[in-house]
N, C-alpha and C positions, 0 to 999 in steps of 0.2 A: 654655627648653623650650617655652613657649607659642608663640613665634614659629616654631619648627621645626614644631610641629603644624599651625599655621595655613598655613605654606608648603606642607606635605605635602597638606593638604586642598585648597588652591587648585590645586596641581599635578595631583592626581587628578581634580578637577573639570574642569580644563582639558583633560586627556587624554580624558576621557569626552565632553566637548562637542565637541572637535576631531575625534576619531575616530568619534564617534556610535555607532550600533548595531553597526557593524562590529567594534568592540572586544569586544562582549558577546554577540552573536548569531551562531550558526553557521548559514550558509545551506544549505538542503537542496540536494543535487546535482540537476541537471536530468536527467529521465528521457529515454531515447532513444526515437525513433520506433519502433524494433523492439520495445521493451517494450509499447507500446500495441497493436501488432499481436498480440502474445502475449495480453495482457489481453482483447482483443476476441475472439480465438479461444476462450479459456476461457469467456467470457460466453456466446457463441453455442453452443458444444458442450456445456457443462455445464448452463446455465440456460435456453437457448432464447432466441428473440427475443421481447421483450414486445410485446403487442398494444396499445400506447398507454399502458400502465401504466408508471410510472417505475421505473427500476432505480436504487436508491439505493446509492451506493458511498462508503465512507469516504475522505475526501480525504487523510488523513495515513497515511503508511507508518511504522510504528514503527521507531525507531532501536535497533539492537543486539539485535533479536530473534534467538533461537537456535532455528532450525528443525531438527528431527532428520532430516537428510538421509542420513547415512552408512548404507549398506547397504539402504536402503529403495527406492531407485529405480535403474533400470538406466541411469543417466546416466554420461557421460564425466566423469572427474575434473576437467578444465578447466571444465566447465559448473558442477559443484558448487562448485569453488573461487571462480568468479565470483559465484555465488549467495551464498555466505557473505560474500565481500568487500563486495558491494553492500549487503547487509543489515546491515552494521556501521553504515552511514551513515543509513539510512532515506530519507525523501524525502516529496514532496508531489505528488499527482496533479493533473493538469489534465484538462479534458474533451476529450482528443484520441483518444478511442476511435473505432474504425471500425465498430463494430456498429451495426445499425439501431435498437437499443433506445434509448429516451429516457433519458439518464443524468442523475441529480441527484447532485452531489458534496456530501457531508455534512461540514461543518467540525467541528473538535473541540468548539467552543462549541455548535453545534446538536446534536451527538451527546449532550453532557452534558444539555442542556435537554430533548431529546426522548426519550431512552432511560433516564432516571433514575427514572421513576415507573412501573415495570413496563411500560414501552413504550406506555402509553396515549396519550401525546402524539404519539409517532411514528405509531401506527396512525390517530390522528385526522387528522394532517397528510397522511399517505400511506396512505389506506385500502386501496389495491389493490397496494401494494408488498409483495414477499415477504420483506422483511427488509433487512439492510444487508450488502453484500459488502465484504470487506477483502482487499487484496492485499499481497504482499511485493514487493520489487524482483525483477526477472527476471534469473536467471543465464543467460548465453549462452556457448556454446563459441566458439572463435576465428573460425570461418568462419560463425557465426550460423545454423547448421542444427539446433541442439539448444537447448532452453530448459527451465529449471526455475523454477516459481513456486509460491508458497503462496497459497491462497485459502480464505477462510471466509465463511460466511453465518450471521449472527445474526438470529433472528426474535423473540427475547424474552430475558429474563434467563436462563432455563434451556432455551433452545431454539436450538441451533446445531450446526454441524459444520465441521471443517477438513480440508483436503487438501493434499498436495504433488502437483504435476502435472508430468509430463514430456511435452514436445511436440517434434515434429520438423517442419522446414520442407521442403516439397517444391514441386513446380511449382504446386500449388493452394493454397499458403500453409501456415500452421501447423495441425497436426493433433495432437490428444491421443493419446499412445501409452500412457500409464500414469497412473492416479490412485491415490495412496497415501492411504488413509483414516487420519487421525491422531487425531481426537477427536470426541466428541459430547457434548452436554449437554441 
C-alpha cells in the first residue's frame, strides 16, 4: 500500500513538473483589436480625454460575470449572445487603447493594495485620477457594426456607477447609441 501511494505521488509530481502551469492555469483569451476600439470610444465619449491626468483602468476582466442585458438595450440578439459568451471567459487588458488619454493599467495586486484602505493609498498615488474604470469583454455582431460593453467607474468604497453601453460603427468609427444605467453606490 505504501509503495502504491509513493508511486502515485511521484506520478502526480512528474505530471505537474512535465506539464507545468498549463495543467493548472487557464489562460485568458486574447482580446481583439476591435474591442480596444470600442473601449477607446467609450472612454472618449463617456469620460472625455484627460488633460495629462492618468486614466486608471482595471487590468483584469472578471470571469463569469452575469450582466443583466436582456430587454435593457436595443441590441441585436447575435450581439447580446456574443457578449454573454465572451464574458463567460473573462480576460486581461493590455494597453492597446487608441484614446489620447494616458492609461495606467491596475493589476489585481495593486488594486488590493491601493483600494483596501478607504482608497487613501489610491488617491495618494494617483491624486488627479477620477477613480478606476472596469470593462467587460465586448460583444459584437457578426459584421462588427454593433457592440455591447459593460463599464463601471469606482471612485471609493461607496462611490461608483455601472452602465451597459450599446455602440454602432459607422464611417467615423464607434459611436454610443444607448447607455443603460445599472447601479450606483
